[in-house]
N, C-alpha and C positions, 0 to 999 in steps of 0.2 A: 503639125500641119495636117490637112485633110488627106484621106486615103482615096478620094474621088475628085474628079474634075467636074462632075455634073452639078450644075447650080441648083439651089433650093428655090422653088417658085413660091413666092409670097403674094397672095391675092389680097390687095388692100394696102394702101400707103398711109394709113392713119397712125395713131400712136403705137398700137400693138405691132403692126407690120413693120414700121420703121425701126422700132426697138429690136424686133426679132432679126432683121437684116443686119443691124449694127452688131449684135452679139455674135452672129454667125461670122461676119467679116473679121472680127477680132480673134477668131479661132482659125482663120485661114480658109473659111468655107465661102465660096461664091454664092451670091443670091441675086435673084431677079424679082424686083417689086413690080407687080402689075397694078397700076392705078388708073382707073377709068376717067377721073377728072383731069382736065376740064372738058374732055371730049364728050363725056356723059355727065350731066349735072344731077344733083339731088335736090330735094326740097329744102334741105337744111344748110348745106354748105354754101359759102359765098365765094370761095376762090378755088384754084386748082392746086394749091400748095399741099405738100405732104404734112401730116399731123396737124391739120387745121382743127382749132378748138371751136366746136359748133355752139355749145351752150354758154356756160360760165367761162371766165378766164382764170378761175381759181382751182388750184390743186389741193385746196383746203389746208388744214392745220399743218404747220411744220414743226410742231412740238414732238420730238422723238421720245420723250420720257413719259408723257401723259396722254398721248393721242395715238391711236393705232395707225392712222394714215400718215402722221408724222414719222412714226417708226418705219412704215413702208418706204417713205422718202429716203430715210437714212440707209435702209437695207439696199435699196436700188442704187444709191450713190456708191456704196461699197462694191456693188456688182458692175460698176462702170456703165451705168444707164445713160444712154444718149438723151432720153427725154428729161431726166432730172438735170443733166448737165446743161441743156439748153434752157430749161426752166430757171435754173439759178442765174444764168447769164442775162436773162431778160425779165427778172422779177420786178414787180412794181409794188408800192406800199399797200399793205393789206392787213395791218395789225399782226396777229399771230399766224396768219395764213401765208402760204406761198401762192401768190397770184402773178400772172405774167402778162406782158404785152403780147396779145395773141398773134398779131401779124408778124412781129419780129421773131417771136418764138418759132412759128411754123417755117418761116424763111430760114432760120438758123438750122432747124432739123433738115430741111431739104438741101441746104448747102452742104452739110456734113455728109449726107447720103450721096449726093451727086459727086462730091469730091473723093469718095471712097472707091478705089480701083477695083474692089471686089464686089461692088454692088452696081447693078444696072437697073434703071427705071424704064419700064415700058408703059406707055400711055395707051392702054387698051382695055376693053371690057371683057372679062372672062365670064362666059355664060355656062360653061361646063368644063370639067377637068379632063384633059387629054391624057389618059392613063398610059397610053402606048409610048409617050415621050417624056412625061413628067413622073419621075420615080419618087419624089419627095416634095410635099406641098404643105404650106401653112395657109389656112383660110382665115383671114383677119379682116373681113369686109365690114365688120361692125353692125350696128343695129339698123343701118340703112341698106342692107344687102339687097341687090336688085331682085325683082321677081323671078327672072330667069335662073339666076344662081340659087335663089331660095328654093325654087322648084326642083333643081338638080339635087340639092342637099336633102330635101325631103324625100325624093325618090330613092336616094342612096341609103338613107338611114331607116326609112320605113316609119319614121316618127313625125308627128305634126310639130311644127315649130310653135312655141309660145310667143306671145307678143304683148307689148304694153305701149302706152303713149308717153312721150317725153316732151316737155315744153321748154321754150326758150324765153329768157328774160329780156326786157327792153334795155337798150343802151342809149344814153342821152349825152348831150354836150354840156360840159361843166360850166361854160360861160353863160349858160341859160338858167343856172340855178340861182335862186334868190337867197343870198347869204345874210339878209336881215332876218330871215326865219331859220335857215339851216346853219350848221356849224360842223367843223372837223373834230372828230374824236374817235378813238378805238374803244371798244367796250372794256370797261375797267381800266382804261389807259394802258392796256397790255401791249408791250413792245413787240414788233414783228421781226422777221429775219434780218431786216436792214436797220433795226433799231428805232423805227418809226413808232410813235405812240398816238398819232392822230391821222390814221389812214383812211377813215370812212367819212363821207358826208352824211350827216344825220338830219332828217326832216321830221319834226315833232307834230303829233296830233293830240289835241285834248279829247276829252270823252265825247263831246258832241260831234266833233269833226270825224272821230273814228267811227262812231255809230252811223253817221251819214255815209261815210266811205263804204262801210260794209253793206249797207242797204243798196247802194249804187252798184256794187260788185254783183250782188245777188240778182238784181233786176236787169243787168246789162245784156246786150246782144252778144252771143257767143257763136263760135264756129260750129256749124252743124256737121256731124259725122255721117259718113255713108253707112248704109244698113249693115254691111259686113264688119264695120269697125265698132259698132255700138257696144258690144260686149267685151271689148279689149280693155284689160285693167290698166290703171296707172301704176307707175313705180312709186311706192309710198314716199321715198325720200326726195321726190321731185314733182310734187303735186302742183298743179296750177293754182294760183293764188285764189281764184274764185271758187275752186273746189274745196280748198281749205276753209273758206268763208262759209260754205254750205254745211260744214260739219259743226258749226256753232259760232255764235258771235264773238267768243273769246279765243277761238283757235289761233287766229293770227297774232293776238297779243302774247300768246305763249309760244309762238313760232318765230317767223322772220321779222315780226314787228314788235318783239319784246323790248320794253324800254329800260331794262335793268342795266346797270353799269354805265349809264350815260347821264350827263348833266348839261342842260341847256344854258349856255352862257348869256343868251339873249333875254331870258325870262326867268323869273323866280318860280313860276309854276312848274311842277314836275310833269314831264310828258306822260300822257296816258298810253301812247303807243309811238313807235319810231320806225320810219322807213330808212334803211341804210343804203347808201350808194358806194360801190367799190370801184377803185381806179381800174380801167380796162386797157390802157395803153401807156407806153413809157413817157409820152409827152404830158400825160395827165390831163388831156383834153376830153377824154371819153370816160364815162362812168356807167356801170350797169346797176340795175335795181336788184339788190340781193334778195333772193327768194321770191321774186315776182315773175316767175315763168307763168305763162298765161295762154288761154285759148279765146280771149276776148277778141272781137273784131278790131281792126286797126282804128276805126273811128272811135270806138268806145274806149280803147286804150288811151288815146290822146285826151279825151274828155275826162275820164275818171282819174287818171294818174295826175292830171293837172289840178285836181282837187286837193292834192297833198300839199300842205304848207311848205313853201320853198320851191315847188315845182309848178307854180302857177303859169309861168311862161316857158316851161321846158320845151326844148326842141330835141327830137329823137333822131339819132343816127341809125338806129335799127329798132323796129318794133318787135314785140314778142310773137311767138308762133308755136306751132305744135306739129309733131310728126310721129309716125308709127315706128316703133322699134321692134326688132326681132332678135330672139336668142334661141339656142337649142337646149334641149333637156340634157345638159351635159353629164350629170351623174349616171344616166342610163346609157349614154352614147359613147362617152370617152373613158379611156383607161387612165391610171394615175400619172401617165406621162403625156397626157393631152392628145393621144392618138385616138382616132375613130376606131372603135372596136371592130366594125364591119369592114374597115379598109385602113389598116395601120399605116399606110404610106401618107395618109392625110392627118394633119394636126389642125386643131382650131386654136385661136388666140383672140384676146380682146373681149369686147362687150358681147360678142356673139356667143361666148361660153357661159354667160350668166353672171359676170361681175359687173358692178356698176361704178362708174367714176373714171376720170382720166387716168389717174395713177394706177388704179387697179387693172385697167385695160392694158396699159403699157407693161405692167408687171407680168401678166400672163404671156405677153409677147416675148419678154425677156426670158422667161422659163422655156417657152417653146423653142426659141433660138438656141439656147444652151443644150436642151435635150437632143435636138437634131445634130448639133455640132459633136456632141459626145458620141453619138451613133456613127457618124461619118468618120470619126477618128478611132473607130473600133474599140470604144469604151462603153461601159454600161452607164446609162444616165442615172444620176442620183437625185431624187427629189429633195428639196430642202425640208428640214424637219418641221413638223407642224407647230413647234414652239416659236417659229419665226412668222413674221407677217406674210412673207412669200409662201411659206408652207401652209399656213392656215387658210390662205386664199385658195391655193391649189386644192387643198382638201375639200373646201366648200363646193367647188365645181366638179370634182371627180368622185367623191365618195359619200356625199350626203345621203344618197338613197335612190334618187331617180323617180320619185313620186310626182304626181301631177301638181303638187303644191310647190315645186321648185321655183324659186323667184330670184331675180337679180339681187346681189348683196354687195354693199360697201365693206371694206375691211373694218373690223371692229374687234375689241378685245374679247367679245363673247365667242369668237371663233377659235380662240386659243385654248389649249388644255390648261387646267387649273395648276396652280403652283403646288409643289410637293410639300411645302411647309407653310404654316399660317403666318401671315404678315398683317399689320394694321391696314385697314381699308385704304387709308390715304397713300400707303406705300405699294399697294397692289399693282397699279399700272406701271410705276417706275420699275418695280421688280420684274414684271412681265417683259418690259422692254430690255432690261439688263440681260435677262436670260436669253431673249431672242437674239441680241447682238452677239453674245458669246457663242451661241449655237450657230449663228450665221457664219462667223469666222471659221469655225471648224468645217462647215459645209463648203465654203468657198475653197478652202485648201484641198479638200477631198475631191472636189469636182473640177479642179483646174486641168 
């Protein structure tokens, strides 16, 4: 149990903040989550629920042997992750990926937090940290941190925050899809976590239709940025579809519109390009356009996306959008335990630290919660080894170097140390995963 009755103050009730509070509570440490929504809204959020998924509803691959994010899923499950527990409870068909019903998922997280006697939720906006009364704080406000708190952090650290744009993909109603043109299939018929092999709706384009679609994307009206936003870079793994089109006419065909592993049952002609739709809720009534985050105006989105075969009469539950994201130069500012070097009572977690992705954000929250819990229990926090997905991610945001080139990063096997022995290329990822899970179990026992 804890050696103190002072609660840990967590600013932000997103994935990272909720996970951090959960980890603290399971070690007997009280926590207060400060969440400003719904009292103060953001440009991207739709509800006031904790852990709302703003962009996609996918946690990406669930393959723990061959994919780094799937390995991260497994590591977090073994660490009693609230986010993975709720994700597993509310998964929807998505081929080899773990995708969730976004509304039921966030409600499940909020219910678990609300029912926990050691966690309090306070609906208020924190504009600055009251150091005289808060002796331990986790800042997990995410990429949409308010200007007032961003200014406070900037003044505290003496560092300018980096920023990038993140875009949101449209969501449409399944009943408005034309299935005389579209069909259900997962790429290569690969089964997902629930055993499904036909999780995606596929909309095919021939060469002429694809070229016309690209031309319309390039010529379409787009959201104009303010002068101070124009030099803000995009995150490369979440580029707007029209920005990808600007990089060359074949870019989308080798990206989200690649036709490989798919067979059109309605026509003998092989698709030249394919738009995929992924289930977005448990009822299967809503589907999002995979990889179609966009900064097109609303009118242009409806006009151009209805050019896609199968979507001629599509009705949209939510159109795409774009928002500015903020993160700190973590390698320069944070120590290996996620503490702010200039003010060790402060920790950062989530996307604000420079990780990208839902699961990665929650993972940093998990670590921040465990580190503080160890300290409050008069133990020395032990970081996970960098041979694990958790450790590799932590190393990326705390020891990469702190140069101006620091950018957000998804978990990937390139962050892991090389294997000690040579193995065939096909076996490299499974061997990295096997080593990671073995080392994780040792770490879990040593850090309990």
